[in-house]
MARLUM-898900 format. One line per field, with one value per residue: residue number from 1; residue in one letter; y, z, x of N, C-alpha, C in turn. Coordinates in nm, 4 decimals. Each point is the difference from the previous one (the first is absolute). Example, Ala and Ser with C-alpha at 12.3 -4.5 7.8 and 13.67 -1.06 7.14 Angstrom:
<sites>
k	c(1; 2)
r	c(a; s)
nc2	c(-0.5690; 0.1050)
nc3	c(0.7800; -0.0720)
nc1	c(1.3190; -0.0350)
cac2	c(0.1190; 0.1190)
cac3	c(0.0000; 0.0060)
cac1	c(-0.0890; 0.0820)
cc2	c(0.1200; 0.1090)
cc3	c(0.0000; 0.0730)
cc1	c(0.0900; -0.0770)
</sites>
This chain:
<sites>
k	c(1; 2; 3; 4; 5; 6; 7; 8; 9; 10; 11; 12; 13; 14; 15; 16; 17; 18; 19; 20; 21; 22; 23; 24; 25; 26; 27; 28; 29; 30; 31; 32; 33; 34; 35; 36; 37; 38; 39; 40; 41; 42; 43; 44; 45; 46; 47; 48; 49; 50; 51; 52; 53; 54; 55; 56; 57; 58; 59; 60; 61; 62; 63; 64; 65; 66; 67; 68; 69; 70; 71; 72; 73; 74; 75; 76; 77; 78; 79; 80; 81; 82; 83; 84; 85; 86)
r	c(m; k; s; a; k; l; g; s; t; p; g; i; n; h; i; e; l; a; d; s; q; e; p; v; y; s; e; y; g; e; i; r; v; r; i; i; s; n; s; l; n; y; h; d; l; n; v; a; s; g; v; l; p; s; s; p; g; r; l; l; m; s; d; g; a; g; v; v; e; e; v; g; e; g; v; v; n; r; p; v; l; v; p; c; i; f)
nc2	c(1.6406; -0.0441; -0.1247; -0.0426; -0.1034; -0.0463; -0.1105; -0.0829; -0.0306; -0.0406; 0.0801; 0.0189; -0.1207; 0.0295; 0.0775; 0.0772; 0.0390; 0.1087; 0.0461; 0.0986; 0.0279; 0.1190; 0.0242; 0.0309; -0.0354; 0.0743; -0.1023; 0.0184; 0.0758; 0.0022; -0.0492; 0.0623; -0.1080; 0.0771; -0.1307; 0.0322; -0.0660; -0.1268; -0.0878; -0.1237; -0.0090; -0.0360; 0.1041; 0.0657; -0.0451; 0.0240; 0.1172; 0.0264; -0.0447; 0.0742; 0.0461; 0.1191; -0.0208; -0.0088; 0.0982; -0.0784; 0.0566; -0.0434; 0.1321; -0.0326; 0.0620; -0.0478; 0.0161; 0.1298; 0.0811; 0.1155; 0.0648; 0.0735; -0.0563; -0.0639; 0.0943; -0.0998; 0.0264; 0.0728; 0.0202; -0.0058; -0.0905; 0.0544; -0.1302; -0.0052; -0.0733; -0.1036; -0.0311; -0.1179; -0.0423; -0.1203)
nc3	c(6.7607; -0.0304; 0.0383; 0.0762; 0.0010; 0.1246; -0.0755; -0.0305; -0.0865; 0.1048; -0.0367; -0.0440; -0.0383; 0.1217; -0.0234; 0.0418; -0.1258; 0.0655; -0.0490; 0.0652; 0.0882; -0.0620; 0.1066; 0.0496; 0.1231; 0.0753; 0.0824; 0.1144; 0.0052; -0.1210; -0.0854; -0.1155; -0.0458; -0.0986; -0.0203; 0.0038; 0.1005; -0.0316; 0.0940; -0.0402; 0.1320; 0.0763; 0.0731; -0.1108; -0.0334; 0.1258; -0.0120; -0.1238; 0.0554; 0.0941; -0.0092; -0.0312; 0.1089; -0.0839; -0.0268; -0.0720; -0.1069; 0.0853; 0.0040; -0.1043; 0.0909; 0.0383; -0.1227; 0.0240; -0.1041; 0.0530; -0.0371; 0.1078; -0.0277; 0.1099; 0.0863; 0.0816; 0.0608; 0.0919; -0.1251; 0.0899; -0.0422; -0.1137; 0.0144; 0.0130; 0.1094; -0.0518; 0.1252; -0.0469; 0.1098; -0.0271)
nc1	c(22.3875; 0.1196; -0.0228; 0.0988; -0.0802; -0.0076; 0.0175; -0.0980; 0.0986; 0.0787; 0.0969; 0.1244; -0.0373; -0.0405; 0.1042; -0.0999; -0.0053; -0.0334; -0.1139; 0.0525; -0.0913; 0.0002; 0.0772; -0.1157; 0.0260; 0.0769; -0.0010; -0.0563; 0.1062; -0.0542; 0.0886; -0.0121; 0.0653; 0.0401; -0.0055; 0.1240; 0.0557; -0.0025; 0.0121; 0.0032; 0.0093; 0.1010; -0.0410; -0.0174; 0.1208; 0.0360; -0.0630; 0.0438; 0.1145; -0.0616; 0.1275; -0.0468; -0.0761; -0.0975; -0.0845; -0.0818; 0.0536; 0.0950; 0.0152; 0.0726; 0.0673; 0.1151; 0.0424; -0.0081; -0.0044; -0.0364; -0.1095; 0.0069; -0.1200; -0.0295; -0.0338; -0.0305; -0.1128; 0.0623; 0.0413; 0.0967; 0.0819; 0.0416; -0.0066; 0.1307; 0.0065; -0.0658; 0.0448; 0.0326; -0.0605; 0.0469)
cac2	c(-0.0220; -0.1407; -0.0508; -0.1411; -0.0497; -0.1406; -0.0785; -0.0848; -0.1090; 0.0531; -0.0279; 0.1150; -0.0146; 0.0371; 0.1458; 0.0538; 0.1428; 0.0437; 0.1407; 0.0417; 0.1312; 0.1112; 0.0584; 0.1298; 0.1015; -0.0563; 0.0036; 0.0624; -0.0511; -0.0676; 0.0736; -0.0731; 0.0126; -0.0503; -0.0803; 0.0223; -0.1200; -0.1007; -0.1317; -0.1091; -0.0391; -0.1320; -0.0115; -0.0259; -0.1382; -0.0886; 0.0052; -0.0646; -0.1438; -0.0641; -0.0114; 0.0895; -0.0125; 0.1192; -0.0257; 0.0226; 0.1365; 0.0955; 0.0696; -0.0284; 0.1116; 0.0507; 0.1097; 0.0894; 0.1422; 0.0799; 0.1390; 0.0219; 0.0772; 0.0492; -0.0157; -0.0027; 0.0741; -0.0628; -0.0175; 0.1243; 0.0296; -0.0825; -0.0780; -0.0176; -0.1438; -0.0746; -0.1303; -0.1183; -0.1012; -0.1159)
cac3	c(0.0742; 0.0005; 0.1253; 0.0091; 0.1255; 0.0287; -0.0444; 0.1023; 0.0219; 0.0128; -0.1026; -0.0867; -0.1250; 0.0248; 0.0227; -0.0936; -0.0341; -0.0018; 0.0032; 0.1299; -0.0006; 0.0543; 0.1199; -0.0287; 0.0946; 0.1136; 0.1235; 0.1150; 0.0343; -0.1121; -0.1178; -0.1260; -0.0710; -0.1384; -0.0115; -0.1221; -0.0218; 0.1072; -0.0258; 0.0875; 0.0622; 0.0617; 0.0846; -0.0901; -0.0462; 0.1089; 0.0131; -0.1167; 0.0025; 0.1122; 0.1140; 0.1005; -0.0158; -0.0472; -0.0511; -0.1447; -0.0362; 0.0538; -0.0978; 0.0124; -0.0274; 0.1230; -0.0345; -0.0964; 0.0107; -0.0681; 0.0330; 0.0823; -0.0756; 0.0840; 0.1417; 0.0744; 0.1241; 0.1095; -0.0353; 0.0434; -0.0920; -0.1215; 0.0090; -0.1137; -0.0038; 0.0775; 0.0252; 0.0097; 0.0862; 0.0055)
cac1	c(0.1193; 0.0355; 0.0581; 0.0347; -0.0545; 0.0129; -0.1155; -0.0631; 0.0947; 0.1358; 0.0963; 0.0270; -0.0766; -0.1407; -0.0154; -0.0977; 0.0028; -0.1404; -0.0339; -0.0541; -0.0648; 0.0785; -0.0605; -0.0619; 0.0508; 0.0711; -0.0781; 0.0670; 0.1324; 0.0601; 0.0458; -0.0107; 0.1261; 0.0044; 0.1209; 0.0797; 0.0801; -0.0135; 0.0615; -0.0320; 0.1250; 0.0032; -0.1188; -0.1127; 0.0189; -0.0393; -0.1462; -0.0611; 0.0312; -0.0666; 0.0924; -0.0592; -0.1458; -0.0729; -0.1317; -0.0148; -0.0338; 0.0945; 0.0821; 0.1433; 0.0879; 0.0624; 0.0891; -0.0569; 0.0332; -0.1031; -0.0260; -0.1195; -0.0982; -0.1111; 0.0205; -0.1244; -0.0048; 0.0704; 0.1415; 0.0645; 0.1099; 0.0061; 0.1253; 0.0876; 0.0271; -0.0971; 0.0579; -0.0876; 0.0592; -0.0865)
cc2	c(-0.1497; -0.0410; -0.1496; -0.0493; -0.1486; -0.0716; -0.0864; -0.1211; 0.0566; -0.0432; 0.1184; -0.0090; 0.0402; 0.1485; 0.0533; 0.1463; 0.0457; 0.1489; 0.0320; 0.1386; 0.1013; 0.0495; 0.1391; 0.1084; -0.0702; 0.0126; 0.0613; -0.0714; -0.0731; 0.0969; -0.0873; 0.0284; -0.0581; -0.0719; 0.0247; -0.1255; -0.0962; -0.1278; -0.1019; -0.0490; -0.1391; -0.0251; -0.0351; -0.1427; -0.0991; -0.0023; -0.0732; -0.1506; -0.0740; -0.0241; 0.0865; -0.0034; 0.1373; -0.0411; 0.0202; 0.1447; 0.1050; 0.0639; -0.0286; 0.1239; 0.0543; 0.1191; 0.0879; 0.1404; 0.0768; 0.1404; 0.0098; 0.0852; 0.0596; -0.0331; 0.0060; 0.0874; -0.0760; -0.0256; 0.1331; 0.0419; -0.0893; -0.0747; -0.0027; -0.1492; -0.0666; -0.1386; -0.1072; -0.1042; -0.1157; -0.0846)
cc3	c(0.0013; 0.1347; -0.0167; 0.1329; 0.0088; -0.0437; 0.1101; 0.0351; 0.0129; -0.1176; -0.0935; -0.1339; 0.0181; 0.0396; -0.1089; -0.0255; -0.0198; -0.0135; 0.1340; -0.0116; 0.0561; 0.1265; -0.0317; 0.0919; 0.1088; 0.1246; 0.1119; 0.0269; -0.1131; -0.1051; -0.1212; -0.0766; -0.1403; -0.0155; -0.1366; -0.0345; 0.1178; -0.0391; 0.0978; 0.0590; 0.0656; 0.0924; -0.0836; -0.0551; 0.1067; 0.0211; -0.1132; -0.0011; 0.1140; 0.1191; 0.1162; -0.0219; -0.0413; -0.0551; -0.1514; -0.0270; 0.0572; -0.1104; 0.0303; -0.0435; 0.1287; -0.0309; -0.1050; 0.0233; -0.0794; 0.0507; 0.0825; -0.0798; 0.0833; 0.1473; 0.0699; 0.1241; 0.1040; -0.0297; 0.0281; -0.0994; -0.1227; -0.0002; -0.1307; -0.0201; 0.0868; 0.0210; 0.0053; 0.0834; 0.0085; 0.1174)
cc1	c(0.0236; 0.0580; 0.0321; -0.0494; 0.0103; -0.1257; -0.0533; 0.0869; 0.1387; 0.0862; 0.0173; -0.0710; -0.1454; -0.0161; -0.0898; 0.0259; -0.1434; -0.0097; -0.0633; -0.0602; 0.0975; -0.0679; -0.0532; 0.0565; 0.0771; -0.0844; 0.0829; 0.1320; 0.0686; 0.0487; -0.0239; 0.1275; -0.0179; 0.1353; 0.0648; 0.0796; -0.0210; 0.0695; -0.0565; 0.1307; -0.0124; -0.1189; -0.1228; 0.0062; -0.0423; -0.1510; -0.0648; 0.0212; -0.0667; 0.0907; -0.0498; -0.1513; -0.0623; -0.1334; -0.0025; -0.0422; 0.0933; 0.0831; 0.1474; 0.0781; 0.0565; 0.0920; -0.0631; 0.0483; -0.1017; -0.0094; -0.1290; -0.0972; -0.1105; 0.0290; -0.1341; 0.0073; 0.0785; 0.1480; 0.0674; 0.1091; -0.0123; 0.1305; 0.0774; 0.0269; -0.1048; 0.0570; -0.1060; 0.0743; -0.0981; 0.0299)
</sites>
């Protein structure tokens, strides 16, 4: 699985593309989503540029769409839309 993450130095030239491990299972109260499409938006640009504070290694992706593949225990309903609020 590929991911875009924040490098150790702020700046869009320091975004790192990396291979990430596939999650094996969903934990309590979590779902696993196979991402079909995503984008980096203005929030991600601010994080990558250092305007918004963050830690090195943070995954950059505020916008994404996908399919629920696995549901962990404690999840009552399978969501159709998962909102992200920062």
